[in-house]
C-alpha positions in Angstrom: 80.1 111.5 103.9 80.5 107.7 104.3 78.7 106.1 107.2 81.1 105.4 110.1 81.4 101.6 110.8 79.4 100.5 113.8 81.5 99.6 116.8 80.1 96.7 118.9 80.4 96.6 122.7 80.0 92.8 122.5 83.1 92.6 120.2 85.1 94.6 122.7 84.0 92.2 125.5 85.1 89.3 123.2 88.6 90.8 122.8 89.0 91.1 126.6 87.8 87.5 127.1 90.2 86.1 124.5 93.1 88.0 126.1 92.3 86.7 129.6 92.0 83.2 128.3 95.5 83.3 127.0 96.8 84.8 130.3 95.2 81.9 132.2 96.7 79.4 129.8 100.2 80.7 130.2 99.8 80.7 134.0 98.7 77.1 133.7 101.8 76.3 131.7 104.0 78.0 134.3 102.5 76.1 137.2 102.9 72.8 135.4 106.6 73.5 134.6 109.1 71.4 136.6 111.1 74.6 137.0 108.4 76.2 139.1 105.4 74.5 140.8 105.3 71.3 138.7 101.5 70.8 139.3 98.3 71.7 137.5 96.1 74.2 139.2 92.3 73.9 139.5 92.6 70.4 137.9 94.0 71.9 134.7 90.8 73.8 133.9 92.7 76.5 132.1 94.9 74.2 130.0 92.6 75.0 127.0 93.0 78.7 127.4 95.1 78.7 124.2 91.8 78.7 122.4 91.9 82.4 123.1 94.2 82.6 120.1 91.6 80.9 117.9 89.0 83.4 119.3 91.4 86.3 118.5 91.8 85.3 114.9 88.0 85.1 114.4 87.6 88.4 116.1 90.3 89.9 113.9 88.6 88.8 110.7 85.3 90.2 111.9 86.8 93.5 113.0 88.8 94.2 109.9 85.8 93.3 107.7 83.5 95.5 109.8 85.8 98.5 109.9 87.2 98.3 106.3 84.3 96.8 104.4 83.6 100.1 102.6 87.3 100.2 101.5 87.2 97.0 99.5 87.8 97.8 95.8 88.9 101.4 96.7 92.6 101.6 96.1 92.7 105.3 97.0 91.9 104.1 100.6 94.7 101.7 100.9 97.2 104.2 102.3 95.0 104.9 105.2 94.2 101.2 105.8 97.9 100.3 105.8 98.8 103.2 108.1 96.1 102.3 110.6 97.1 98.7 110.7 100.8 99.6 111.1 100.1 102.0 113.9 97.8 99.6 115.7 100.3 96.7 115.7 103.9 97.8 115.5 104.7 100.8 117.8 103.4 99.3 121.0 104.8 95.9 120.1 108.2 97.4 119.5 108.2 98.9 123.0 107.4 95.5 124.6 109.9 93.8 122.3 112.7 96.3 123.3 112.0 95.6 126.9 112.2 91.9 126.4 115.4 92.2 124.4 116.9 94.2 127.2 116.0 91.5 129.7 117.7 88.8 127.5 120.8 90.9 127.0 121.3 91.6 130.7 122.5 88.7 132.9 119.2 88.3 134.7 118.5 84.6 133.9 115.8 85.3 131.4 117.6 83.6 128.6 120.2 84.1 125.9 120.3 87.1 123.6 118.6 86.5 120.3 120.6 86.0 117.1 120.5 88.8 114.5 118.2 86.8 112.3 115.7 86.2 115.1 115.9 89.8 116.2 115.2 91.1 112.7 112.2 89.0 112.0 110.9 89.7 115.5 111.1 93.4 114.7 109.5 93.1 111.3 107.0 90.3 112.1 107.9 88.9 108.7 110.1 86.0 108.1 110.5 82.3 107.4 109.8 81.0 110.9 107.1 82.6 113.1 108.2 80.4 116.1 111.7 81.9 116.2 110.7 85.1 117.9 111.9 87.0 121.0 108.5 87.6 122.4 106.7 84.3 123.0 103.2 85.4 121.8 104.5 87.2 118.6 104.1 84.1 116.4 100.4 85.0 116.1 101.3 88.5 114.8 103.1 87.0 111.8 99.7 85.5 110.8 97.9 88.8 111.6 100.3 90.6 109.2 99.7 88.0 106.5 95.9 88.5 106.9 96.3 92.3 106.8 98.3 91.9 103.6 95.7 89.8 101.9 92.8 92.1 102.9 94.9 95.0 101.6 94.9 93.3 98.2 91.1 93.2 98.3 91.2 97.0 98.8 93.6 97.5 95.9 91.8 95.2 93.5 88.8 93.0 94.3 89.3 90.4 91.7 93.0 90.0 92.3 92.4 90.0 96.1 89.8 87.3 95.8 92.2 85.2 93.6 94.8 85.5 96.4 92.3 84.6 99.0 91.3 81.5 97.0 95.0 80.6 96.5 95.6 81.0 100.3 92.7 78.8 101.2 94.0 76.2 98.7 97.4 76.4 100.3 96.0 75.7 103.7 93.8 72.9 102.5 96.7 71.3 100.7 98.7 71.4 103.9 95.8 69.9 105.8 95.7 67.1 103.2 99.4 66.4 103.7 100.8 68.2 100.6 103.4 70.5 102.0 104.7 73.4 99.9 108.1 73.9 101.5 109.1 77.0 99.6 106.7 79.2 101.7 106.9 79.9 105.4 105.0 77.2 107.3 102.7 79.7 109.1 101.2 80.8 105.8 99.8 77.3 105.4 98.5 77.0 109.0 94.9 75.9 109.3 94.6 78.8 111.9 94.5 81.2 108.9 91.0 79.9 108.0 89.8 81.4 111.2 90.3 84.9 109.8 87.9 83.9 107.0 85.5 82.5 109.6 85.4 86.0 111.2 85.0 87.7 107.9 82.1 85.5 106.9 80.5 86.1 110.4 80.7 89.8 109.7 79.1 89.5 106.3 76.3 87.4 107.9 75.8 90.1 110.5 75.8 92.9 108.0 73.4 91.3 105.7 70.5 91.2 108.0 72.0 88.9 110.7 71.1 85.5 111.8 67.5 84.4 112.5 66.8 83.8 116.2 70.1 85.4 117.2 69.5 84.6 120.9 69.4 80.9 120.1 72.5 81.1 117.9 74.3 83.0 120.7 73.6 80.1 123.0 74.7 77.6 120.3 78.0 79.4 119.7 78.8 79.6 123.4 77.8 76.1 124.1 79.8 74.8 121.1 82.9 76.6 122.4 82.4 75.1 125.9 81.9 71.6 124.5 85.1 71.8 122.5 86.9 73.0 125.6 85.5 70.2 127.7 86.5 67.7 125.0 90.0 69.0 125.1 90.2 68.6 128.8 89.0 65.0 128.6 91.1 64.3 125.4 88.3 62.3 123.9 87.6 63.2 120.3 89.2 66.1 118.4 92.8 66.3 117.3 94.6 69.6 117.0 93.4 70.9 113.7 89.8 69.9 114.0 89.8 71.3 117.5 91.1 74.7 116.3 88.5 74.8 113.5 85.7 73.8 115.9 86.7 76.6 118.3 86.8 79.0 115.4 83.4 77.9 114.0 81.7 78.2 117.4 83.3 81.6 117.9 82.2 82.8 114.4 78.6 81.7 115.1 78.5 83.4 118.4 80.0 86.6 117.0 77.5 86.7 114.1 74.7 86.1 116.6 75.6 88.7 119.3 76.3 91.4 116.8 73.0 90.7 115.2 71.4 91.3 118.6 73.4 94.5 119.0 72.4 95.8 115.6 68.8 95.4 116.5 68.9 96.9 120.0 71.5 98.3 122.4 73.3 95.8 124.6 74.4 96.9 128.0 78.1 96.1 128.5 79.8 96.5 131.9 82.5 99.2 131.9 85.1 96.8 133.3 84.5 94.4 130.4 84.9 97.3 127.9 88.1 98.3 129.7 89.5 94.8 129.4 88.6 94.7 125.7 90.3 98.1 125.1 93.4 96.8 126.8 93.4 93.4 125.2 96.4 94.0 123.0 98.5 95.3 125.9 97.4 92.3 128.0 98.3 89.9 125.2 101.8 91.4 124.7 102.8 92.1 128.3 101.5 89.2 130.4 103.9 86.5 129.4 107.1 88.3 130.4 105.4 89.3 133.7 104.4 85.7 134.4 107.9 84.5 133.7 109.3 87.2 136.0 106.9 86.4 138.9 107.5 82.7 138.6 111.3 83.2 138.8 110.9 85.5 141.8 108.6 83.0 143.5 111.2 80.2 143.0 114.2 82.3 144.1 112.6 83.7 147.3 110.8 80.7 148.6 107.3 82.0 148.0 106.7 79.0 145.8 106.8 76.8 148.9 105.3 79.1 151.5 102.2 80.3 149.6 99.5 77.9 148.5 99.7 77.4 144.7 96.1 78.3 144.1 96.6 81.6 145.9 99.8 82.3 143.9 97.9 81.5 140.7 95.2 84.0 141.5 97.6 86.7 142.7 99.8 86.3 139.6 96.7 86.5 137.4 95.6 89.8 139.0 99.1 91.3 138.9 99.6 90.3 135.2 96.3 91.7 134.1 96.6 94.8 136.3 100.1 95.7 135.2 99.1 95.1 131.5 96.2 97.4 131.9 98.4 100.0 133.4 100.7 99.7 130.4 97.7 100.2 128.2 96.7 103.4 130.0 100.2 104.8 130.3 101.8 103.7 127.0 99.4 102.2 124.5 96.5 104.6 124.8 98.7 107.8 124.4 100.4 106.2 121.4 97.1 105.4 119.8 96.1 109.1 120.2 99.4 110.2 118.6 98.7 107.8 115.8 95.3 109.2 115.3 96.7 112.7 115.1 99.3 111.6 112.6 96.6 110.1 110.4 94.5 113.2 110.7 97.0 116.0 110.4 100.5 114.7 110.4 102.9 113.2 107.8 100.7 110.1 107.5 97.7 112.1 106.5 96.1 110.7 103.4 96.0 113.4 100.7 93.1 113.8 98.3 93.6 111.8 95.2 93.9 114.8 92.9 97.2 113.9 91.2 95.5 112.0 88.4 97.4 111.3 85.3 94.2 111.0 83.2 94.8 107.4 82.3 91.3 106.2 81.9 91.0 103.4 79.4 94.2 103.3 77.4 97.4 102.2 79.1 95.8 100.5 82.1 92.5 99.4 80.8 93.8 95.8 80.7 94.1 95.7 84.5 91.1 94.1 86.1 89.0 96.6 88.1 90.5 99.6 86.4 88.1 100.0 83.5 87.0 103.7 83.3 88.8 104.6 86.5 91.2 107.5 86.9 94.6 106.3 88.0 96.5 108.5 90.5 100.2 108.7 91.3 99.3 107.8 94.9 97.5 104.6 93.7 100.4 103.5 91.6 102.8 104.1 94.4 100.6 102.1 96.7 100.7 99.1 94.3 104.5 99.3 94.3 104.8 99.6 98.1 102.3 96.7 98.7 104.0 94.5 96.1 107.3 94.9 97.8 105.7 94.3 101.2 104.0 91.1 100.0 107.3 89.8 98.5 109.1 90.5 101.8 106.4 88.6 103.7 106.7 85.6 101.5 110.5 85.6 101.5 
């Protein structure tokens, strides 16, 4: 039996921290808005909280590589990989999306109903414009799906997958150099996509013996992240793209270091920190509509004027995080259990690859990675499904 991938408590803590950073950033945006408080809180300390997204992307690259490293080059494992990724992202997201669409349709002052095109690409998380979405934070999920697609190609065929990774990196570098390829959606060429690779490299470094002096490198990673944050507050040096890459590099170094420490000896992690990590996806999805709702209520009822802004900020933070955690416990967690059952015993169960056609070297021997390998009907169907999915993502 294959060894189960190690799960890191430190990674779970990182997920929680990243989600809370994004919550603090969106609260900062709300308080700066002329429609609400029109002032920065705590001297704008949390205006750099958007870097939680950069942290999330590095974490995602690390986690996918850690959990699915043994699947690379094993096309028979693709169906389970794709099913797990689908169940992790879409069902919970669709529930939040449905609630947001309902708020937009009803005359409650939350905005205009979305067009059919925006609604469809918001549902699929695939489309030409990741910024045109119903749920504000969903733009990042477009890039997550793109990354999952590319990693899936590594599972189906290593050499082909590596070629796509190289082409993707070249596309991003070309965009950074000012050579725009307008045929493809802009988010595919975003420099943020490099952060997934940062996380993947951090995982490989951790798996291959780890970093020397990991305690020192942990400090370096954290200090680097804080320095980039401080530079952003002062507006001194880094522009947008170098800043994002610097955040990602610091996060990758820190992750490689702390997981090296955890591989060598257990790391005690507070239960509250683990709980925030487990609920990070729910926090990420739910907090923005909650903040918008609370801000509108504060403006309409006069609480905006009668309650000190700093107190309102803290209360709204606690309510947004608390309600998001409740959503995790009541909705997300049961849905994840249902998904796990479907993968184990239900219609999504991966069947043994026993339907081989016996094509060993003849008809498919010219395909890279297939020399001497049995080809199953399931594997062939997986190629077809994934090819269609990749085309849809690009279009």
